[in-house]
C-alpha positions as CSV (number, residue, x, y, z in Angstrom):
1,L,-28.1,-10.8,-17.5
2,N,-25.7,-9.1,-15.3
3,Q,-24.8,-12.1,-14.1
4,G,-22.7,-12.4,-17.7
5,K,-22.4,-15.9,-19.4
6,E,-24.2,-18.2,-17.9
7,G,-25.6,-20.2,-21.0
8,V,-25.6,-24.0,-21.8
9,R,-23.1,-25.2,-23.5
10,P,-23.1,-24.3,-27.3
11,P,-23.2,-27.5,-29.8
12,K,-19.8,-29.3,-29.1
13,A,-18.0,-28.4,-32.4
14,Q,-18.8,-24.9,-32.1
15,Q,-18.0,-24.5,-28.6
16,E,-14.8,-26.2,-29.5
17,T,-14.5,-23.7,-32.0
18,K,-14.9,-20.8,-29.9
19,M,-12.9,-22.5,-27.2
20,N,-9.3,-22.9,-29.1
21,A,-9.6,-19.1,-30.4
22,D,-10.0,-17.8,-27.3
23,G,-8.1,-20.2,-25.5
24,K,-5.2,-19.5,-27.8
25,A,-5.5,-15.9,-28.0
26,C,-5.2,-16.0,-24.0
27,E,-1.9,-18.3,-24.0
28,R,-0.7,-15.9,-26.4
29,K,-1.0,-13.2,-24.3
30,R,-0.1,-15.4,-20.9
31,K,3.0,-16.3,-22.5
32,S,4.1,-12.7,-23.5
33,E,3.1,-11.1,-20.5
34,G,5.1,-13.4,-18.5
35,G,2.4,-16.0,-17.9
36,A,-0.6,-16.0,-15.0
37,N,-0.3,-12.5,-14.1
38,F,-2.7,-9.8,-13.2
39,P,-3.3,-8.2,-16.7
40,T,-3.9,-11.5,-17.8
41,A,-6.1,-12.8,-16.0
42,L,-8.0,-9.7,-16.0
43,A,-8.1,-10.2,-20.3
44,A,-9.5,-13.5,-19.8
45,L,-12.6,-12.4,-17.6
46,L,-13.1,-9.5,-20.4
47,S,-12.9,-12.0,-23.3
48,P,-15.6,-14.0,-24.8
49,T,-14.2,-16.8,-22.5
50,H,-16.8,-15.5,-19.8
51,Q,-18.4,-12.8,-21.2
52,S,-21.9,-13.2,-23.0
53,R,-21.5,-10.8,-26.1
54,T,-23.7,-12.0,-28.7
55,K,-27.9,-12.2,-28.5
56,E,-27.9,-16.3,-28.7
57,D,-25.4,-16.1,-25.7
58,I,-27.6,-13.9,-23.9
59,A,-30.3,-16.5,-24.6
60,R,-28.6,-19.4,-23.9
61,A,-27.9,-17.9,-20.5
62,A,-30.9,-16.8,-19.6
63,A,-32.3,-20.3,-20.7
64,R,-29.9,-21.7,-18.0
65,R,-30.5,-19.2,-15.1
66,T,-32.6,-21.8,-12.8
67,K,-29.9,-24.3,-12.8
68,T,-27.3,-21.8,-11.3
69,V,-27.2,-23.1,-7.8
70,Q,-26.6,-27.2,-9.2
71,D,-23.9,-26.0,-11.8
72,M,-22.6,-23.9,-9.1
73,R,-22.0,-26.9,-6.8
74,A,-20.7,-28.7,-10.2
75,Y,-17.7,-26.2,-10.3
76,L,-17.0,-26.1,-6.4
77,N,-16.8,-29.9,-6.8
78,R,-13.9,-29.3,-9.5
79,I,-12.3,-26.4,-8.1
80,G,-11.9,-28.5,-4.5
81,L,-14.6,-26.0,-2.5
82,S,-17.0,-28.5,-2.3
83,E,-16.9,-28.5,1.4
84,L,-18.2,-25.2,1.4
85,C,-21.5,-26.4,0.6
86,K,-21.4,-29.2,3.7
87,C,-19.7,-27.9,6.5
88,K,-20.6,-30.5,8.4
89,G,-16.9,-30.7,10.7
90,P,-15.7,-28.8,14.0
91,K,-17.1,-25.7,14.8
92,V,-14.9,-22.6,14.4
93,R,-14.2,-20.1,16.7
94,S,-12.2,-17.8,15.5
95,S,-9.2,-17.2,12.7
96,E,-6.7,-19.2,15.0
97,A,-7.9,-21.8,15.6
98,R,-8.2,-22.9,11.8
99,T,-5.6,-24.9,10.0
100,T,-4.8,-24.7,6.6
101,S,-6.1,-28.0,5.4
102,L,-7.4,-26.3,2.7
103,R,-3.7,-25.2,0.8
104,S,-3.0,-28.4,-0.2
105,S,-5.0,-30.3,-2.7
106,P,-8.8,-30.6,-3.2
107,S,-8.9,-33.9,-1.4
108,T,-8.4,-33.1,1.6
109,T,-10.0,-30.0,1.7
110,K,-12.2,-29.8,5.8
111,S,-14.9,-27.8,6.4
112,L,-13.1,-24.9,8.4
113,L,-14.6,-22.0,7.3
114,P,-15.6,-19.4,8.0
115,R,-19.3,-17.4,9.2
116,V,-21.4,-16.1,7.0
117,V,-23.3,-12.6,6.2
118,H,-25.5,-13.7,3.2
119,I,-27.5,-10.3,1.9
120,T,-29.8,-9.4,-0.9
121,G,-32.6,-6.5,-1.7
122,T,-32.6,-4.2,-4.2
123,K,-31.7,-1.0,-3.0
124,G,-29.0,-0.8,0.0
125,K,-27.8,-4.2,0.3
126,G,-24.0,-3.1,-0.8
127,S,-23.8,-0.7,1.6
128,T,-25.6,-2.8,4.2
129,A,-22.4,-5.1,3.4
130,C,-20.3,-2.7,3.6
131,I,-20.9,-1.5,7.2
132,C,-21.4,-4.9,8.6
133,E,-18.4,-5.8,7.3
134,S,-16.9,-2.5,9.7
135,I,-18.1,-3.5,12.7
136,L,-17.3,-6.9,12.6
137,R,-13.8,-5.6,12.1
138,R,-13.5,-2.3,13.7
139,A,-15.5,-3.3,16.5
140,H,-15.0,-6.8,17.1
141,G,-11.8,-7.2,15.8
142,Y,-12.4,-10.2,12.8
143,K,-10.8,-11.1,9.7
144,T,-13.2,-10.0,7.1
145,G,-13.9,-10.4,3.3
146,L,-16.3,-9.1,2.0
147,F,-17.8,-10.1,-2.0
148,T,-19.9,-7.1,-3.7
149,S,-20.8,-5.9,-7.1
150,P,-20.3,-4.0,-9.6
151,H,-17.3,-3.0,-9.3
152,L,-16.1,0.7,-10.1
153,V,-12.2,1.4,-11.3
154,D,-10.6,-1.9,-10.7
155,I,-12.1,-5.6,-10.9
156,R,-10.5,-6.8,-7.5
157,E,-12.9,-3.7,-6.0
158,R,-15.3,-6.6,-6.0
159,I,-13.3,-9.1,-3.9
160,R,-12.6,-7.2,-0.8
161,L,-10.2,-8.6,2.5
162,N,-10.4,-6.6,5.6
163,G,-11.9,-3.5,3.7
164,R,-9.4,-3.3,0.8
165,P,-9.7,-4.7,-3.1
166,V,-7.5,-8.1,-3.1
167,S,-3.9,-7.7,-4.2
168,R,-3.0,-8.3,-8.3
169,D,-1.3,-11.2,-7.3
170,V,-4.1,-12.7,-5.2
171,F,-6.4,-12.3,-7.9
172,A,-4.7,-13.7,-10.6
173,T,-3.4,-16.6,-8.4
174,A,-7.4,-17.1,-7.7
175,Y,-7.9,-16.5,-11.8
176,W,-5.5,-19.3,-13.6
177,T,-5.7,-21.8,-10.3
178,I,-9.7,-21.6,-11.0
179,R,-9.3,-21.8,-14.7
180,R,-6.5,-25.0,-14.1
181,R,-8.7,-26.8,-12.1
182,L,-11.8,-26.7,-14.3
183,E,-9.9,-27.3,-18.2
184,K,-8.9,-30.4,-16.7
185,H,-12.8,-31.5,-16.7
186,E,-13.2,-29.9,-20.1
187,D,-14.4,-33.4,-21.6
188,D,-16.6,-34.0,-18.5
189,N,-20.6,-34.8,-19.2
190,D,-21.6,-36.7,-16.7
191,D,-24.8,-36.1,-16.1
192,G,-25.6,-35.1,-19.8
193,D,-26.5,-31.4,-18.9
194,N,-23.5,-29.7,-21.1
195,L,-22.2,-28.0,-18.3
196,P,-20.1,-25.4,-19.8
197,T,-16.3,-26.3,-18.7
198,L,-16.0,-22.5,-18.1
199,P,-18.6,-20.6,-16.0
200,G,-19.6,-17.3,-17.0
201,Y,-18.1,-13.9,-15.7
202,F,-20.4,-13.5,-12.5
203,R,-20.2,-17.2,-11.7
204,M,-16.0,-16.6,-12.1
205,L,-15.8,-13.9,-10.2
206,T,-18.1,-16.0,-7.5
207,L,-15.8,-19.2,-7.3
208,M,-13.1,-16.8,-6.8
209,A,-14.3,-14.8,-4.1
210,L,-15.0,-18.0,-2.8
211,H,-12.4,-19.4,-3.2
212,I,-9.6,-16.6,-2.0
213,F,-11.8,-16.6,1.0
214,A,-11.4,-20.5,2.1
215,N,-7.9,-20.5,0.9
216,V,-6.1,-16.6,2.4
217,Q,-3.6,-16.1,5.1
218,P,-4.1,-15.1,7.9
219,A,-7.6,-17.2,7.3
220,L,-10.4,-15.2,7.4
221,D,-13.5,-15.4,10.7
222,V,-16.1,-13.9,8.5
223,I,-17.2,-13.3,5.5
224,I,-20.0,-11.3,4.3
225,L,-21.6,-12.0,0.4
226,E,-23.6,-9.8,-1.6
227,V,-26.3,-11.0,-4.3
228,G,-25.7,-10.4,-7.5
229,M,-29.1,-10.5,-9.5
230,G,-31.9,-11.5,-7.4
231,G,-31.1,-14.9,-4.5
232,R,-32.9,-17.6,-5.4
233,Y,-30.5,-18.6,-8.6
234,D,-27.4,-16.0,-7.6
235,A,-24.4,-17.6,-7.6
236,T,-23.5,-16.4,-3.9
237,N,-26.4,-18.8,-2.9
238,V,-24.6,-22.3,-2.8
239,L,-23.9,-22.6,0.9
240,D,-26.9,-24.6,2.3
241,D,-25.6,-27.2,5.2
242,I,-24.2,-24.6,6.7
243,F,-26.0,-24.0,8.9
244,H,-26.5,-27.2,10.7
245,E,-23.2,-26.4,12.1
246,R,-22.3,-22.8,11.9
247,E,-23.8,-19.1,12.0
248,V,-25.5,-18.0,8.7
249,V,-27.5,-15.0,8.6
250,C,-29.7,-13.7,5.5
251,S,-30.4,-10.7,5.8
252,V,-33.0,-8.9,2.9
253,T,-32.7,-4.9,2.2
254,L,-35.5,-2.7,0.4
255,L,-37.3,-4.1,-2.7
256,D,-38.2,-1.8,-5.6
257,F,-38.8,-3.1,-8.8
258,D,-35.3,-3.7,-10.8
259,H,-34.4,-6.3,-13.6
260,T,-38.1,-7.2,-14.2
261,R,-37.7,-8.9,-17.6
262,V,-35.3,-11.2,-15.1
263,L,-37.2,-11.2,-11.5
264,G,-40.7,-10.8,-12.3
265,S,-42.8,-7.2,-12.8
266,T,-44.3,-7.6,-9.5
267,L,-42.9,-6.9,-5.9
268,P,-44.3,-10.6,-4.8
269,E,-42.3,-12.3,-7.5
270,I,-39.5,-10.5,-6.8
271,A,-39.6,-11.0,-3.0
272,W,-39.7,-14.5,-3.8
273,E,-36.7,-14.4,-5.9
274,K,-34.9,-12.7,-3.3
275,G,-36.2,-15.1,-0.2
276,G,-34.7,-18.0,-1.6
277,I,-30.9,-17.5,0.0
278,F,-33.6,-17.8,2.8
279,A,-33.7,-21.9,1.8
280,T,-31.5,-24.3,4.1
281,R,-31.2,-26.8,1.0
282,K,-30.4,-24.0,-1.9
283,E,-31.5,-26.6,-4.7
284,D,-35.0,-27.4,-2.5
285,H,-37.1,-24.7,-4.3
286,K,-40.6,-27.2,-3.9
287,V,-41.7,-25.5,-1.0
288,T,-42.2,-22.2,-1.6
289,R,-44.2,-21.2,-5.1
290,K,-43.2,-19.5,-7.5
291,P,-45.7,-16.8,-8.4
292,P,-47.1,-15.9,-11.6
293,F,-44.6,-14.2,-14.0
294,G,-44.9,-12.2,-16.8
295,N,-41.7,-11.9,-18.8
296,S,-40.9,-16.0,-19.7
297,D,-39.5,-15.2,-23.1
298,E,-36.8,-12.5,-21.8
299,S,-36.1,-14.2,-18.7
300,G,-35.8,-17.9,-19.5
301,N,-37.9,-18.7,-17.3
302,D,-40.8,-19.9,-19.3
303,D,-40.9,-23.4,-18.0
304,D,-40.4,-24.9,-14.2
305,N,-36.9,-26.4,-15.0
306,G,-37.4,-29.1,-12.7
307,V,-37.9,-26.8,-9.6
308,G,-41.1,-27.1,-9.0
309,V,-42.6,-23.9,-10.0
310,E,-46.3,-24.4,-9.4
311,I,-49.4,-22.0,-9.9
312,E,-52.0,-22.3,-7.8
313,S,-55.8,-22.1,-7.6
314,K,-57.1,-19.1,-8.3
315,G,-59.2,-19.2,-5.4
316,K,-58.8,-16.6,-3.0
317,G,-56.9,-17.8,0.8
318,K,-55.5,-16.6,3.4
319,N,-52.2,-17.5,1.9
320,D,-52.8,-15.3,-1.2
321,I,-50.7,-12.5,-1.4
322,G,-51.6,-10.6,-4.6
323,N,-50.6,-11.6,-7.4
324,C,-48.3,-14.9,-5.4
325,V,-49.8,-17.5,-4.1
326,I,-47.9,-19.2,-1.7
327,A,-48.2,-23.6,-1.6
328,Q,-48.4,-25.0,1.6
329,H,-45.9,-28.5,1.7
330,T,-48.0,-31.6,3.6
331,D,-44.8,-34.1,3.1
332,G,-44.8,-35.9,6.2
333,S,-41.7,-36.5,5.4
334,R,-40.5,-33.1,5.0
335,A,-42.2,-31.8,7.9
336,S,-40.3,-34.1,9.7
337,R,-37.1,-33.6,8.9
338,T,-38.3,-30.2,9.2
339,N,-39.2,-30.3,12.9
340,Q,-36.4,-32.8,13.2
341,I,-33.7,-29.7,12.5
342,A,-35.6,-26.8,13.3
343,K,-34.8,-28.4,17.3
344,K,-31.2,-27.7,16.4
345,V,-30.6,-24.4,15.4
346,N,-32.8,-21.4,15.4
347,R,-32.7,-20.2,11.8
348,D,-33.8,-15.8,12.0
349,F,-33.8,-14.2,9.2
350,Y,-34.4,-10.5,8.6
351,C,-35.6,-7.3,6.4
352,L,-36.0,-4.3,6.9
353,D,-39.6,-3.3,7.7
354,S,-40.0,-0.2,5.4
355,N,-41.1,-2.7,2.8
356,V,-45.0,-3.4,2.0
357,D,-46.4,-6.1,3.4
358,E,-47.2,-8.3,0.8
359,V,-43.0,-8.6,0.3
360,I,-42.6,-9.1,3.8
361,A,-45.2,-11.3,3.7
362,V,-43.7,-13.8,0.8
363,F,-40.5,-13.4,3.3
364,R,-42.0,-14.8,5.7
365,Q,-43.4,-17.7,3.9
366,C,-40.0,-17.9,2.5
367,A,-38.4,-18.0,5.7
368,Q,-41.0,-20.6,7.6
369,N,-40.9,-22.9,4.4
370,E,-37.5,-23.4,2.8
371,G,-35.8,-21.6,6.2
372,D,-37.0,-25.2,7.8
373,G,-39.5,-23.5,9.9
374,G,-37.5,-20.1,10.1
375,T,-38.7,-17.0,11.9
376,L,-38.6,-13.2,10.0
377,H,-37.7,-10.1,11.5
378,T,-38.7,-6.6,10.5
379,V,-35.3,-3.8,11.4
380,D,-36.4,-0.7,12.5
381,S,-35.7,1.2,8.8
382,S,-35.7,4.6,11.2
383,G,-32.3,3.1,12.4
384,A,-33.6,4.5,15.8
385,S,-31.0,2.6,17.8
386,V,-28.3,3.5,15.7
387,R,-29.0,7.3,15.8
388,H,-29.0,6.9,19.7
389,L,-25.4,5.4,19.5
390,L,-24.3,7.8,17.4
391,A,-25.5,11.1,19.0
392,S,-24.7,9.7,22.8
393,S,-21.2,10.0,20.9
394,S,-21.8,13.4,19.1
395,K,-20.9,10.6,16.2
396,V,-22.5,10.4,12.5
397,L,-23.0,7.8,10.5
398,G,-20.3,7.6,7.7
399,L,-22.2,7.2,5.1
400,A,-23.9,10.0,3.6
401,G,-28.0,10.0,3.3
402,D,-31.0,9.4,5.8
403,H,-32.0,6.2,4.1
404,Q,-28.0,5.0,4.8
405,Y,-29.2,4.9,8.9
406,G,-31.7,2.0,8.2
407,N,-29.1,0.1,6.4
408,A,-27.3,0.6,9.5
409,E,-29.9,-0.7,11.7
410,L,-29.9,-3.9,9.8
411,A,-26.3,-4.3,9.4
412,L,-26.2,-3.6,13.3
413,T,-28.9,-6.5,14.4
414,L,-27.3,-8.9,11.8
415,C,-23.5,-8.5,13.6
416,N,-25.0,-9.0,17.0
417,K,-27.0,-11.8,15.8
418,L,-23.6,-13.4,14.0
419,V,-21.3,-12.6,16.6
420,N,-23.9,-13.4,19.7
421,G,-25.0,-16.5,18.4
422,G,-28.3,-16.2,18.9
423,G,-27.8,-16.2,23.1
424,S,-30.2,-15.0,25.3
425,N,-27.5,-12.9,27.7
426,D,-24.2,-11.0,27.3
427,N,-22.2,-13.8,27.9
428,D,-23.8,-16.6,25.9
429,D,-22.2,-16.9,22.6
430,S,-22.0,-21.0,22.4
431,R,-23.3,-20.6,18.6
432,G,-21.1,-17.2,18.1
433,L,-17.7,-15.9,17.3
434,Q,-14.9,-16.2,19.9
435,R,-15.2,-12.5,21.5
436,Y,-11.6,-10.1,21.0
437,H,-13.1,-7.3,23.7
438,T,-14.9,-6.8,26.3
439,K,-18.6,-5.6,25.9
440,Q,-18.0,-2.1,26.9
441,D,-14.8,-1.7,24.7
442,E,-17.2,-3.3,21.7
443,N,-19.5,-0.7,22.1
444,E,-17.3,2.0,21.8
445,R,-15.6,0.4,18.7
446,L,-19.0,0.3,17.5
447,V,-20.0,4.0,17.1
448,E,-15.9,4.3,15.5
449,A,-16.9,1.7,12.9
450,L,-20.2,2.7,12.5
451,A,-18.5,6.5,11.9
452,A,-15.6,5.4,9.6
453,V,-17.7,3.4,7.5
454,S,-17.1,4.3,3.8
455,W,-18.7,2.5,0.1
456,P,-17.5,4.1,-2.8
457,A,-20.8,5.1,-5.0
458,R,-22.9,5.2,-2.2
459,C,-23.2,9.3,-1.3
460,Q,-20.1,9.5,-2.1
461,T,-18.1,13.1,-1.8
462,V,-14.8,13.0,-3.6
463,K,-13.0,16.7,-2.9
464,T,-11.0,17.1,-6.7
465,S,-7.4,18.6,-7.9
466,R,-9.9,21.9,-9.0
467,E,-9.8,23.2,-5.9
468,N,-13.7,24.4,-6.2
469,V,-14.9,21.0,-7.8
470,T,-16.9,18.5,-5.9
471,L,-17.9,15.2,-7.1
472,R,-21.0,13.8,-4.9
473,L,-21.6,10.4,-6.3
474,D,-24.6,8.5,-6.1
475,G,-25.2,5.5,-8.3
476,S,-29.3,5.2,-8.3
477,H,-31.1,3.3,-11.2
478,T,-34.8,3.4,-9.2
479,V,-37.5,5.9,-8.0
480,Q,-36.7,5.4,-4.3
481,S,-33.0,5.4,-5.2
482,M,-33.6,8.3,-7.0
483,N,-35.0,10.3,-4.4
484,A,-33.2,9.7,-1.5
485,T,-29.9,10.8,-4.0
486,K,-31.8,14.3,-5.2
487,A,-32.4,14.5,-1.4
488,W,-28.9,14.0,-0.2
489,F,-27.6,16.5,-3.0
490,Q,-30.7,19.3,-2.3
491,D,-29.2,19.0,1.6
492,V,-25.4,20.0,0.6
493,V,-26.7,23.1,-1.7
494,L,-29.0,24.3,1.1
495,Q,-26.5,23.7,3.6
496,K,-23.7,25.9,1.2
497,R,-26.2,28.3,0.3
498,S,-27.7,29.1,3.9
499,P,-26.1,31.7,6.2
500,A,-24.7,29.2,8.7
501,H,-22.6,28.0,6.0
502,G,-20.9,31.2,4.3
503,N,-24.2,32.0,1.8
504,H,-21.7,30.0,-0.4
505,T,-22.6,30.7,-4.0
506,V,-23.3,27.1,-5.9
507,Y,-22.9,26.1,-9.3
508,P,-24.8,22.7,-9.6
509,I,-24.1,20.6,-12.6
510,L,-25.6,17.3,-13.6
511,I,-23.9,13.9,-15.3
512,F,-26.3,10.9,-15.5
513,N,-26.5,7.9,-17.6
514,C,-28.6,4.9,-16.8
515,S,-29.2,1.7,-18.4
516,H,-31.6,1.7,-22.1
517,E,-33.0,-1.7,-19.9
518,R,-34.5,0.6,-17.4
519,D,-37.1,3.8,-17.6
520,P,-35.7,7.0,-17.2
521,F,-38.7,8.9,-17.5
522,E,-39.1,9.1,-13.9
523,L,-35.7,9.1,-12.9
524,L,-35.7,12.5,-15.0
525,E,-38.4,13.8,-14.0
526,L,-36.8,13.7,-10.3
527,L,-34.6,15.4,-11.4
528,T,-35.7,17.7,-13.5
529,S,-36.2,20.5,-10.3
530,I,-33.1,21.2,-9.2
531,E,-31.6,24.2,-11.4
532,W,-28.5,22.9,-13.0
533,K,-26.0,25.2,-14.7
534,K,-25.2,22.4,-16.9
535,V,-26.5,18.9,-17.4
536,F,-24.3,15.8,-19.6
537,F,-25.5,13.2,-20.7
538,C,-22.4,11.1,-20.8
539,K,-22.0,7.2,-22.0
540,A,-20.0,5.3,-19.0
541,K,-17.0,3.6,-20.6
542,S,-18.4,0.4,-20.0
543,H,-21.4,-1.6,-19.9
544,R,-23.3,-4.9,-19.3
545,P,-24.0,-6.5,-22.8
546,S,-27.6,-6.1,-23.5
547,P,-30.3,-7.9,-26.2
548,I,-32.6,-5.6,-25.7
549,T,-33.0,-2.6,-28.6
550,P,-33.1,0.9,-26.9
551,P,-36.6,2.4,-27.0
552,T,-36.7,6.0,-28.7
553,A,-37.6,9.3,-26.7
554,D,-41.1,9.2,-29.1
555,E,-42.0,5.8,-27.6
556,I,-40.9,6.7,-23.9
557,L,-42.8,10.0,-24.1
558,K,-45.8,8.1,-25.3
559,Q,-45.6,5.1,-22.6
560,H,-45.8,7.9,-20.0
561,G,-48.9,10.0,-21.9
562,F,-46.7,12.9,-22.3
563,P,-47.0,14.7,-25.8
564,A,-43.8,14.6,-28.0
565,R,-42.5,18.1,-29.4
566,S,-40.4,18.2,-32.1
567,E,-38.3,21.2,-30.9
568,F,-37.0,19.1,-27.9
569,M,-35.9,16.5,-29.9
570,V,-32.2,16.0,-30.4
571,T,-30.8,13.1,-32.7
572,A,-27.2,11.8,-32.8
573,T,-25.1,12.2,-35.9
574,D,-23.2,8.9,-33.9
575,S,-25.1,6.1,-33.5
576,A,-22.2,5.4,-30.5
577,N,-24.4,8.4,-28.8
578,S,-28.1,7.3,-30.1
579,W,-29.2,7.0,-26.0
580,Q,-27.8,9.9,-24.7
581,A,-29.8,11.7,-27.2
582,T,-33.1,9.9,-26.0
583,L,-32.5,10.8,-22.8
584,A,-31.1,14.3,-23.9
585,S,-34.5,14.4,-25.9
586,L,-36.7,13.1,-22.9
587,W,-35.1,15.7,-20.6
588,K,-35.7,18.7,-22.9
589,H,-39.8,18.0,-22.5
590,L,-39.4,17.5,-19.1
591,S,-37.7,20.5,-17.9
592,S,-39.2,22.3,-20.1
593,S,-42.5,21.5,-18.7
594,N,-41.9,21.4,-14.9
595,N,-43.4,24.5,-13.3
596,D,-42.7,22.8,-9.4
597,D,-42.0,25.7,-6.6
598,D,-39.5,23.3,-5.3
599,T,-37.0,25.4,-3.3
600,I,-34.5,25.5,-6.0
601,H,-36.1,25.1,-9.5
602,E,-36.1,26.7,-12.2
603,E,-37.3,26.2,-15.1
604,R,-35.3,24.8,-18.1
605,G,-34.6,26.6,-21.4
606,A,-35.0,24.0,-24.4
607,N,-31.2,23.3,-25.3
608,D,-29.7,23.0,-21.4
609,A,-28.8,18.9,-21.8
610,E,-25.0,17.8,-23.7
611,F,-24.8,14.1,-24.7
612,T,-22.1,14.3,-27.3
613,K,-19.5,14.6,-24.8
614,N,-16.9,12.2,-23.5
615,S,-16.6,11.5,-19.6
616,T,-12.4,13.1,-20.5
617,T,-14.2,15.9,-22.1
618,I,-16.8,16.1,-19.5
619,W,-13.8,16.4,-16.4
620,N,-11.5,18.3,-19.1
621,E,-14.3,21.2,-19.3
622,L,-15.3,21.2,-15.2
623,K,-10.8,21.7,-14.6
624,S,-11.1,24.4,-17.1
625,L,-14.9,26.3,-15.6
626,D,-14.4,30.3,-14.9
627,V,-17.1,30.4,-12.4
628,E,-17.2,32.1,-9.2
629,G,-18.6,29.4,-6.0
630,D,-18.6,26.0,-5.5
631,V,-19.2,23.9,-8.5
632,E,-21.4,20.9,-7.1
633,V,-21.4,17.8,-9.8
634,L,-24.2,15.1,-9.0
635,V,-22.7,11.8,-11.0
636,T,-25.9,9.6,-10.5
637,G,-27.6,6.7,-12.2
638,S,-25.8,4.4,-13.8
639,L,-22.9,2.6,-11.0
640,Y,-20.9,2.2,-14.6
641,L,-20.5,5.7,-15.3
642,V,-20.1,6.8,-11.4
643,G,-17.1,4.3,-11.8
644,T,-15.6,5.9,-15.6
645,M,-16.0,9.6,-13.6
646,L,-13.7,8.2,-11.1
647,E,-11.7,6.8,-13.2
648,E,-11.3,10.0,-14.6
649,I,-10.0,11.7,-11.8
650,E,-7.7,9.1,-11.3
651,W,-9.1,7.8,-7.7
652,A,-8.0,4.6,-6.5
653,E,-7.6,2.3,-3.0
654,A,-5.0,0.9,-1.7
655,S,-4.9,-3.1,-1.5
656,A,-4.9,-6.0,0.5
657,D,-0.9,-6.4,0.5
658,D,-0.9,-8.2,3.7
659,F,-2.8,-11.4,2.6
660,T,-1.2,-14.3,0.7
661,L,-3.1,-17.0,-1.2
662,A,-0.7,-20.1,-2.1
663,E,-1.2,-21.6,-5.9
664,I,-2.7,-25.3,-5.9
665,R,-2.0,-27.6,-8.7
């Protein structure tokens, strides 16, 4: 689970021994480095206190996954942020209208909180969130908070204020404030649920983000939350009653097969998980029923865990969606409550129309049932209106890649909904945010916001200290995303080689890695059609723990009906590089048999892939290359690998030092 250590509490004696050991080490580090500062906070987050390291810890985390919402509610209550889930106070028009009521103590917390954009999906959710942030800040003048994952180089990238990572001081203050509050409840077990005193890695970071967004000065107008994984049981999915008083917009980007051991092996199963963010009451999952799940043992989701999972009869009906069967509730009290609330707030939910019909059907049911009669709207994935808007000003979208225009279209739709509050005319912002600019001025600013948007590791171009070496970085771990990455890189190479761009000589190099939990076969198969001069399979400096044993090259080839050849098998002398050796073996098999007539294809030899070099060695080799022409380096696959290479070239972002956070005891 990429959620980190979310497991149930171990036996008391075991827990106390572990907590005491981890806690004492952390306290010693705090004292030696001057107390509650950023280095000690980072060390604590990366320690077993918050990180699952063993298979047993990871199994406990999986078993507790379906309790994420109730666990997060308990943690929010303990740190004084329970009002985040029950925003029934007066409406907020802008950050200037809010008070410092969240600054004093948990008991005085008021519901004067920013509006929310909540985004899930498989592909493009981070890009969509980033584009939303740029539009809301640059075009409309709002102060923004943005929570995304994972980070690339610095953990503070996950929590952004006005587009920049939070400062080290704000990050550290948030961590130690929350930790002190939670440790006051170490002996609490009111409901007998054995909630761990300290949450796992992703849950802790989510709590930190919400704490910062609620308490930072100057106050924020809008926060944008990107789901970590799935949606229904994600730590970000805790803001429900907020729907009654202010605008929250939810959307889903493009779905693909990812995290299938946890989310399900079919798209309807994955859609059910993602559609959970539409629920207006996040702990009420007894409306849209869960489809059949085939990987219960590995996901830790082998029973309903009290969340109303049911499988309807096998008879086909109008609500059957592939393997996903949606149950229709006939509870009169529920229907009455739904109708009563629906009259008060018109709930609109959004997804890209590039999703397949069976996925959209699941989303529609989730919006109707769990969204209290909400309506699902599909958004044009071609991005036609964004293209037209930018073309009218001779601009292009700041994010490279044709697929990003669909994400931009979705972001623009969400921002329009949030700003206008669903009004039927330009002046009707009765449920929207306060306008800081005229409509005409906003349109001009909107073009600039779309053109200026940038998002690291998503079709990112970085010129290096070596004049002729350029890194093209794009995290891609599904077939759909790798197709987009390949198209983007090929376009770069073909343009440079074209007469219009000077017939440049291009020297393409590939640096690749992916998690062993993913099937690399089709990803590598796509990449073999490019004429690479060098190929490196490089281990990232960091990775998330996994209970899954890496498959061998033989096993992967057999799974795909591909004959194994001994002359193409390589063996790692160091077990640390065994997965990279597997990737190299697959590459040799695939590249030697690839006879496509792709524009920039050349049949590969048997010894093209290197897998023993670390990122530092590879970067030094790139800097010392003595070749004519432009060295174009594609770094793709794992985002952890992309972050590793960015760290090698000492890439960094300026932090949001103009925001402060008071420490609250």
